[in-house]
N, CA, C and O atoms as a GROMACS GRO file, in nm:
protein
  408
    1MET      N    1   8.560   9.621   8.403
    1MET     CA    2   8.589   9.723   8.352
    1MET      C    3   8.746   9.795   8.365
    1MET      O    4   8.835   9.716   8.397
    2SER      N    5   8.778   9.905   8.348
    2SER     CA    6   8.904   9.902   8.359
    2SER      C    7   8.858  10.054   8.344
    2SER      O    8   8.762  10.096   8.281
    3VAL      N    9   8.968  10.139   8.431
    3VAL     CA   10   8.986  10.268   8.478
    3VAL      C   11   9.021  10.316   8.341
    3VAL      O   12   9.088  10.273   8.247
    4ILE      N   13   8.915  10.476   8.380
    4ILE     CA   14   8.888  10.544   8.237
    4ILE      C   15   9.004  10.681   8.237
    4ILE      O   16   9.018  10.737   8.346
    5HIS      N   17   9.061  10.719   8.155
    5HIS     CA   18   9.176  10.826   8.166
    5HIS      C   19   9.048  10.934   8.104
    5HIS      O   20   8.976  10.887   8.016
    6ALA      N   21   9.027  11.055   8.144
    6ALA     CA   22   8.925  11.172   8.122
    6ALA      C   23   9.062  11.279   8.129
    6ALA      O   24   9.160  11.294   8.203
    7ASN      N   25   8.985  11.366   7.958
    7ASN     CA   26   9.055  11.488   8.050
    7ASN      C   27   8.926  11.618   7.983
    7ASN      O   28   8.808  11.586   7.999
    8LYS      N   29   8.947  11.716   7.932
    8LYS     CA   30   8.837  11.837   7.908
    8LYS      C   31   8.812  11.743   7.807
    8LYS      O   32   8.709  11.686   7.844
    9ASP      N   33   8.851  11.689   7.688
    9ASP     CA   34   8.735  11.656   7.588
    9ASP      C   35   8.664  11.544   7.608
    9ASP      O   36   8.576  11.503   7.532
   10ASN      N   37   8.707  11.483   7.726
   10ASN     CA   38   8.569  11.326   7.750
   10ASN      C   39   8.544  11.357   7.851
   10ASN      O   40   8.461  11.279   7.896
   11PHE      N   41   8.582  11.464   7.950
   11PHE     CA   42   8.518  11.498   8.046
   11PHE      C   43   8.363  11.447   8.107
   11PHE      O   44   8.334  11.362   8.190
   12GLU      N   45   8.286  11.533   8.030
   12GLU     CA   46   8.146  11.548   8.055
   12GLU      C   47   8.092  11.439   8.003
   12GLU      O   48   7.997  11.396   8.068
   13ASN      N   49   8.131  11.358   7.872
   13ASN     CA   50   8.071  11.179   7.842
   13ASN      C   51   8.102  11.076   7.974
   13ASN      O   52   8.022  11.001   8.030
   14GLU      N   53   8.230  11.096   8.001
   14GLU     CA   54   8.285  11.010   8.107
   14GLU      C   55   8.224  11.016   8.236
   14GLU      O   56   8.199  10.922   8.312
   15VAL      N   57   8.200  11.157   8.253
   15VAL     CA   58   8.168  11.149   8.414
   15VAL      C   59   8.038  11.234   8.427
   15VAL      O   60   7.942  11.190   8.491
   16LEU      N   61   8.034  11.358   8.366
   16LEU     CA   62   7.893  11.400   8.384
   16LEU      C   63   7.790  11.328   8.352
   16LEU      O   64   7.695  11.318   8.430
   17LYS      N   65   7.792  11.264   8.231
   17LYS     CA   66   7.671  11.189   8.157
   17LYS      C   67   7.649  11.058   8.204
   17LYS      O   68   7.550  10.990   8.175
   18SER      N   69   7.745  11.023   8.282
   18SER     CA   70   7.788  10.860   8.300
   18SER      C   71   7.602  10.801   8.391
   18SER      O   72   7.538  10.869   8.472
   19GLU      N   73   7.574  10.700   8.352
   19GLU     CA   74   7.465  10.629   8.395
   19GLU      C   75   7.482  10.544   8.514
   19GLU      O   76   7.390  10.472   8.553
   20ARG      N   77   7.632  10.551   8.593
   20ARG     CA   78   7.660  10.506   8.631
   20ARG      C   79   7.737  10.550   8.769
   20ARG      O   80   7.848  10.598   8.744
   21PRO      N   81   7.709  10.547   8.892
   21PRO     CA   82   7.828  10.633   8.958
   21PRO      C   83   7.973  10.659   8.928
   21PRO      O   84   8.034  10.565   8.878
   22VAL      N   85   8.026  10.750   8.947
   22VAL     CA   86   8.169  10.765   8.936
   22VAL      C   87   8.267  10.807   8.990
   22VAL      O   88   8.319  10.918   8.992
   23LEU      N   89   8.303  10.673   9.057
   23LEU     CA   90   8.450  10.734   9.140
   23LEU      C   91   8.541  10.819   9.055
   23LEU      O   92   8.572  10.767   8.948
   24LEU      N   93   8.580  10.915   9.074
   24LEU     CA   94   8.681  11.050   9.007
   24LEU      C   95   8.775  11.048   9.088
   24LEU      O   96   8.744  11.048   9.207
   25ASP      N   97   8.919  11.044   9.051
   25ASP     CA   98   9.013  11.077   9.116
   25ASP      C   99   9.126  11.165   9.042
   25ASP      O  100   9.180  11.138   8.934
   26PHE      N  101   9.148  11.269   9.119
   26PHE     CA  102   9.212  11.380   9.058
   26PHE      C  103   9.423  11.322   9.123
   26PHE      O  104   9.468  11.324   9.238
   27TYR      N  105   9.486  11.285   9.007
   27TYR     CA  106   9.597  11.229   9.024
   27TYR      C  107   9.701  11.324   8.946
   27TYR      O  108   9.672  11.413   8.866
   28ALA      N  109   9.834  11.283   8.990
   28ALA     CA  110   9.965  11.323   8.883
   28ALA      C  111  10.050  11.173   8.894
   28ALA      O  112  10.043  11.090   8.985
   29THR      N  113  10.108  11.171   8.806
   29THR     CA  114  10.225  11.052   8.790
   29THR      C  115  10.315  11.085   8.870
   29THR      O  116  10.339  10.988   8.943
   30TRP      N  117  10.390  11.188   8.899
   30TRP     CA  118  10.475  11.174   9.023
   30TRP      C  119  10.424  11.216   9.174
   30TRP      O  120  10.486  11.282   9.257
   31CYS      N  121  10.295  11.160   9.186
   31CYS     CA  122  10.272  11.187   9.294
   31CYS      C  123  10.256  11.005   9.353
   31CYS      O  124  10.208  10.910   9.292
   32GLY      N  125  10.327  11.013   9.509
   32GLY     CA  126  10.369  10.866   9.567
   32GLY      C  127  10.178  10.825   9.599
   32GLY      O  128  10.094  10.744   9.560
   33PRO      N  129  10.185  10.907   9.664
   33PRO     CA  130  10.015  10.853   9.705
   33PRO      C  131   9.946  10.797   9.587
   33PRO      O  132   9.907  10.681   9.575
   34CYS      N  133   9.935  10.885   9.511
   34CYS     CA  134   9.855  10.856   9.384
   34CYS      C  135   9.933  10.702   9.334
   34CYS      O  136   9.869  10.599   9.312
   35ARG      N  137  10.046  10.709   9.326
   35ARG     CA  138  10.080  10.549   9.313
   35ARG      C  139  10.044  10.447   9.365
   35ARG      O  140  10.052  10.336   9.313
   36ILE      N  141   9.994  10.475   9.491
   36ILE     CA  142   9.976  10.359   9.633
   36ILE      C  143   9.823  10.360   9.574
   36ILE      O  144   9.769  10.254   9.606
   37LEU      N  145   9.758  10.424   9.518
   37LEU     CA  146   9.638  10.408   9.505
   37LEU      C  147   9.588  10.396   9.327
   37LEU      O  148   9.473  10.423   9.294
   38ALA      N  149   9.642  10.374   9.276
   38ALA     CA  150   9.654  10.360   9.163
   38ALA      C  151   9.612  10.196   9.142
   38ALA      O  152   9.506  10.167   9.088
   39PRO      N  153   9.692  10.108   9.184
   39PRO     CA  154   9.661   9.919   9.191
   39PRO      C  155   9.515   9.926   9.262
   39PRO      O  156   9.437   9.857   9.196
   40ILE      N  157   9.461   9.976   9.358
   40ILE     CA  158   9.375   9.980   9.439
   40ILE      C  159   9.226   9.999   9.330
   40ILE      O  160   9.136   9.914   9.331
   41LEU      N  161   9.222  10.105   9.254
   41LEU     CA  162   9.149  10.183   9.169
   41LEU      C  163   9.141  10.095   9.045
   41LEU      O  164   9.036  10.095   8.980
   42ASP      N  165   9.218  10.038   9.018
   42ASP     CA  166   9.228   9.934   8.894
   42ASP      C  167   9.172   9.801   8.925
   42ASP      O  168   9.149   9.726   8.830
   43GLU      N  169   9.145   9.760   9.052
   43GLU     CA  170   9.099   9.633   9.131
   43GLU      C  171   8.914   9.686   9.148
   43GLU      O  172   8.809   9.636   9.107
   44LEU      N  173   8.933   9.754   9.193
   44LEU     CA  174   8.790   9.832   9.183
   44LEU      C  175   8.729   9.817   9.080
   44LEU      O  176   8.627   9.752   9.056
   45ALA      N  177   8.811   9.896   8.997
   45ALA     CA  178   8.720   9.882   8.827
   45ALA      C  179   8.662   9.756   8.787
   45ALA      O  180   8.561   9.734   8.720
   46SER      N  181   8.758   9.666   8.851
   46SER     CA  182   8.733   9.512   8.787
   46SER      C  183   8.622   9.431   8.841
   46SER      O  184   8.546   9.346   8.796
   47GLU      N  185   8.649   9.514   9.001
   47GLU     CA  186   8.523   9.381   9.048
   47GLU      C  187   8.400   9.450   9.082
   47GLU      O  188   8.301   9.384   9.114
   48HIS      N  189   8.398   9.580   9.080
   48HIS     CA  190   8.259   9.661   9.058
   48HIS      C  191   8.188   9.674   8.948
   48HIS      O  192   8.185   9.797   8.940
   49PRO      N  193   8.148   9.647   8.884
   49PRO     CA  194   8.158   9.745   8.709
   49PRO      C  195   7.992   9.791   8.744
   49PRO      O  196   7.904   9.795   8.657
   50GLU      N  197   7.975   9.817   8.853
   50GLU     CA  198   7.844   9.918   8.871
   50GLU      C  199   7.837  10.079   8.945
   50GLU      O  200   7.754  10.164   8.973
   51TYR      N  201   8.003  10.052   8.955
   51TYR     CA  202   8.049  10.148   8.942
   51TYR      C  203   8.168  10.212   8.806
   51TYR      O  204   8.238  10.139   8.736
   52LYS      N  205   8.163  10.345   8.801
   52LYS     CA  206   8.274  10.349   8.644
   52LYS      C  207   8.395  10.454   8.732
   52LYS      O  208   8.350  10.548   8.798
   53VAL      N  209   8.570  10.426   8.727
   53VAL     CA  210   8.663  10.478   8.756
   53VAL      C  211   8.709  10.548   8.682
   53VAL      O  212   8.719  10.508   8.566
   54VAL      N  213   8.750  10.665   8.714
   54VAL     CA  214   8.786  10.742   8.620
   54VAL      C  215   8.895  10.865   8.698
   54VAL      O  216   8.885  10.936   8.798
   55LYS      N  217   8.991  10.845   8.601
   55LYS     CA  218   9.124  10.938   8.658
   55LYS      C  219   9.156  11.067   8.585
   55LYS      O  220   9.192  11.070   8.468
   56VAL      N  221   9.142  11.149   8.646
   56VAL     CA  222   9.210  11.303   8.572
   56VAL      C  223   9.284  11.330   8.640
   56VAL      O  224   9.279  11.363   8.759
   57ASP      N  225   9.443  11.311   8.500
   57ASP     CA  226   9.568  11.366   8.561
   57ASP      C  227   9.597  11.524   8.579
   57ASP      O  228   9.619  11.595   8.481
   58VAL      N  229   9.596  11.565   8.681
   58VAL     CA  230   9.564  11.736   8.700
   58VAL      C  231   9.685  11.816   8.602
   58VAL      O  232   9.667  11.927   8.552
   59ASP      N  233   9.791  11.747   8.590
   59ASP     CA  234   9.892  11.841   8.536
   59ASP      C  235   9.835  11.870   8.351
   59ASP      O  236   9.850  11.979   8.296
   60ALA      N  237   9.780  11.768   8.292
   60ALA     CA  238   9.741  11.687   8.162
   60ALA      C  239   9.609  11.806   8.146
   60ALA      O  240   9.602  11.873   8.044
   61ALA      N  241   9.508  11.821   8.260
   61ALA     CA  242   9.374  11.894   8.272
   61ALA      C  243   9.345  11.992   8.433
   61ALA      O  244   9.276  11.973   8.533
   62PRO      N  245   9.450  12.113   8.384
   62PRO     CA  246   9.465  12.147   8.544
   62PRO      C  247   9.319  12.235   8.487
   62PRO      O  248   9.255  12.283   8.581
   63GLU      N  249   9.274  12.255   8.380
   63GLU     CA  250   9.116  12.345   8.458
   63GLU      C  251   8.994  12.242   8.527
   63GLU      O  252   8.902  12.284   8.596
   64LEU      N  253   9.018  12.093   8.488
   64LEU     CA  254   8.910  12.008   8.543
   64LEU      C  255   8.955  12.051   8.678
   64LEU      O  256   8.866  12.105   8.743
   65ALA      N  257   9.080  12.041   8.741
   65ALA     CA  258   9.131  12.003   8.851
   65ALA      C  259   9.068  12.118   8.974
   65ALA      O  260   9.032  12.109   9.092
   66GLU      N  261   9.082  12.230   8.870
   66GLU     CA  262   9.068  12.369   8.939
   66GLU      C  263   8.895  12.408   8.949
   66GLU      O  264   8.858  12.495   9.028
   67ALA      N  265   8.802  12.339   8.866
   67ALA     CA  266   8.686  12.358   8.848
   67ALA      C  267   8.663  12.279   8.959
   67ALA      O  268   8.570  12.328   9.025
   68TYR      N  269   8.706  12.182   9.007
   68TYR     CA  270   8.669  12.110   9.127
   68TYR      C  271   8.715  12.166   9.320
   68TYR      O  272   8.665  12.147   9.431
   69GLY      N  273   8.832  12.236   9.266
   69GLY     CA  274   8.866  12.316   9.413
   69GLY      C  275   8.968  12.162   9.417
   69GLY      O  276   8.941  12.088   9.511
   70VAL      N  277   9.035  12.135   9.359
   70VAL     CA  278   9.183  12.036   9.400
   70VAL      C  279   9.255  12.126   9.491
   70VAL      O  280   9.244  12.249   9.481
   71MET      N  281   9.307  12.086   9.556
   71MET     CA  282   9.438  12.185   9.634
   71MET      C  283   9.556  12.041   9.678
   71MET      O  284   9.669  12.047   9.728
   72SER      N  285   9.490  11.945   9.644
   72SER     CA  286   9.605  11.819   9.702
   72SER      C  287   9.600  11.711   9.651
   72SER      O  288   9.483  11.676   9.666
   73ILE      N  289   9.662  11.621   9.590
   73ILE     CA  290   9.653  11.507   9.573
   73ILE      C  291   9.691  11.381   9.659
   73ILE      O  292   9.758  11.370   9.761
   74PRO      N  293   9.619  11.285   9.575
   74PRO     CA  294   9.504  11.267   9.534
   74PRO      C  295   9.381  11.312   9.608
   74PRO      O  296   9.363  11.280   9.725
   75THR      N  297   9.285  11.398   9.532
   75THR     CA  298   9.145  11.394   9.560
   75THR      C  299   9.025  11.280   9.466
   75THR      O  300   9.019  11.239   9.350
   76LEU      N  301   8.945  11.261   9.585
   76LEU     CA  302   8.906  11.158   9.511
   76LEU      C  303   8.682  11.203   9.544
   76LEU      O  304   8.621  11.210   9.651
   77TYR      N  305   8.629  11.221   9.403
   77TYR     CA  306   8.512  11.260   9.430
   77TYR      C  307   8.428  11.132   9.412
   77TYR      O  308   8.481  11.035   9.358
   78VAL      N  309   8.272  11.126   9.462
   78VAL     CA  310   8.179  11.013   9.405
   78VAL      C  311   8.120  11.137   9.322
   78VAL      O  312   8.120  11.252   9.367
   79ILE      N  313   8.058  11.094   9.163
   79ILE     CA  314   7.980  11.185   9.094
   79ILE      C  315   7.874  11.092   9.102
   79ILE      O  316   7.905  10.974   9.086
   80ARG      N  317   7.714  11.127   9.130
   80ARG     CA  318   7.589  11.078   9.070
   80ARG      C  319   7.527  11.209   9.009
   80ARG      O  320   7.514  11.322   9.057
   81ASP      N  321   7.485  11.146   8.861
   81ASP     CA  322   7.384  11.239   8.804
   81ASP      C  323   7.449  11.356   8.784
   81ASP      O  324   7.391  11.456   8.825
   82GLY      N  325   7.592  11.373   8.715
   82GLY     CA  326   7.650  11.483   8.693
   82GLY      C  327   7.694  11.541   8.874
   82GLY      O  328   7.776  11.633   8.872
   83LYS      N  329   7.662  11.509   8.983
   83LYS     CA  330   7.673  11.588   9.034
   83LYS      C  331   7.763  11.549   9.154
   83LYS      O  332   7.732  11.439   9.201
   84ALA      N  333   7.889  11.626   9.230
   84ALA     CA  334   7.958  11.576   9.318
   84ALA      C  335   7.887  11.518   9.469
   84ALA      O  336   7.874  11.589   9.568
   85VAL      N  337   7.862  11.424   9.464
   85VAL     CA  338   7.790  11.389   9.608
   85VAL      C  339   7.883  11.394   9.718
   85VAL      O  340   7.844  11.447   9.821
   86LYS      N  341   8.017  11.341   9.712
   86LYS     CA  342   8.156  11.310   9.825
   86LYS      C  343   8.272  11.337   9.782
   86LYS      O  344   8.320  11.305   9.674
   87LYS      N  345   8.322  11.399   9.869
   87LYS     CA  346   8.478  11.432   9.852
   87LYS      C  347   8.572  11.374   9.947
   87LYS      O  348   8.529  11.361  10.062
   88SER      N  349   8.706  11.330   9.921
   88SER     CA  350   8.801  11.276  10.011
   88SER      C  351   8.924  11.332   9.944
   88SER      O  352   8.934  11.368   9.826
   89MET      N  353   9.014  11.333  10.040
   89MET     CA  354   9.159  11.334   9.987
   89MET      C  355   9.244  11.300  10.089
   89MET      O  356   9.237  11.337  10.206
   90GLY      N  357   9.338  11.213  10.029
   90GLY     CA  358   9.462  11.138  10.025
   90GLY      C  359   9.372  10.972  10.025
   90GLY      O  360   9.256  10.943  10.053
   91ALA      N  361   9.504  10.881   9.973
   91ALA     CA  362   9.506  10.797   9.962
   91ALA      C  363   9.423  10.697  10.065
   91ALA      O  364   9.457  10.693  10.183
   92LEU      N  365   9.312  10.615  10.015
   92LEU     CA  366   9.259  10.547  10.146
   92LEU      C  367   9.263  10.436  10.079
   92LEU      O  368   9.265  10.422   9.957
   93PRO      N  369   9.266  10.325  10.195
   93PRO     CA  370   9.260  10.155  10.191
   93PRO      C  371   9.110  10.098  10.118
   93PRO      O  372   9.005  10.158  10.136
   94LYS      N  373   9.117   9.996  10.049
   94LYS     CA  374   9.024   9.907   9.947
   94LYS      C  375   8.895   9.953  10.001
   94LYS      O  376   8.813  10.024   9.942
   95ALA      N  377   8.881   9.883  10.173
   95ALA     CA  378   8.784   9.881  10.227
   95ALA      C  379   8.707  10.018  10.209
   95ALA      O  380   8.604  10.031  10.142
   96GLN      N  381   8.781  10.132  10.287
   96GLN     CA  382   8.764  10.270  10.297
   96GLN      C  383   8.700  10.314  10.144
   96GLN      O  384   8.603  10.388  10.145
   97LEU      N  385   8.728  10.290  10.076
   97LEU     CA  386   8.723  10.314   9.924
   97LEU      C  387   8.574  10.255   9.884
   97LEU      O  388   8.490  10.330   9.835
   98LEU      N  389   8.551  10.128   9.904
   98LEU     CA  390   8.401  10.076   9.889
   98LEU      C  391   8.317  10.132   9.961
   98LEU      O  392   8.203  10.130   9.916
   99ALA      N  393   8.338  10.205  10.099
   99ALA     CA  394   8.261  10.270  10.197
   99ALA      C  395   8.249  10.422  10.114
   99ALA      O  396   8.141  10.481  10.114
  100PHE      N  397   8.347  10.468  10.058
  100PHE     CA  398   8.313  10.564  10.033
  100PHE      C  399   8.209  10.586   9.903
  100PHE      O  400   8.152  10.687   9.861
  101MET      N  401   8.209  10.485   9.872
  101MET     CA  402   8.136  10.475   9.690
  101MET      C  403   7.993  10.439   9.745
  101MET      O  404   7.894  10.477   9.682
  102GLU      N  405   7.981  10.376   9.850
  102GLU     CA  406   7.866  10.366   9.863
  102GLU      C  407   7.736  10.539   9.946
  102GLU      O  408   7.615  10.524   9.960
   0.00000   0.00000   0.00000
């Protein structure tokens, strides 16, 4: 699987109605830590098909960032059954991301 980019039009189907747990990344293209995190998320998406990795650009979808209370980026959520069950702010190494997703 690859990383999915979500916006207000596909967020409900890709994230809230997902049958798999979702690792949701709120990011911006100009954010240094977000750029560091991006290849790690690509790896996780291809190596762990049991999860769905979804990215939301906060500049393109500010209403989603506001709805999730994103105050800094990157902000990561684990979404299960349409509900946010975990939250983390800042870039994490791959091993910590895997532990965060469990």
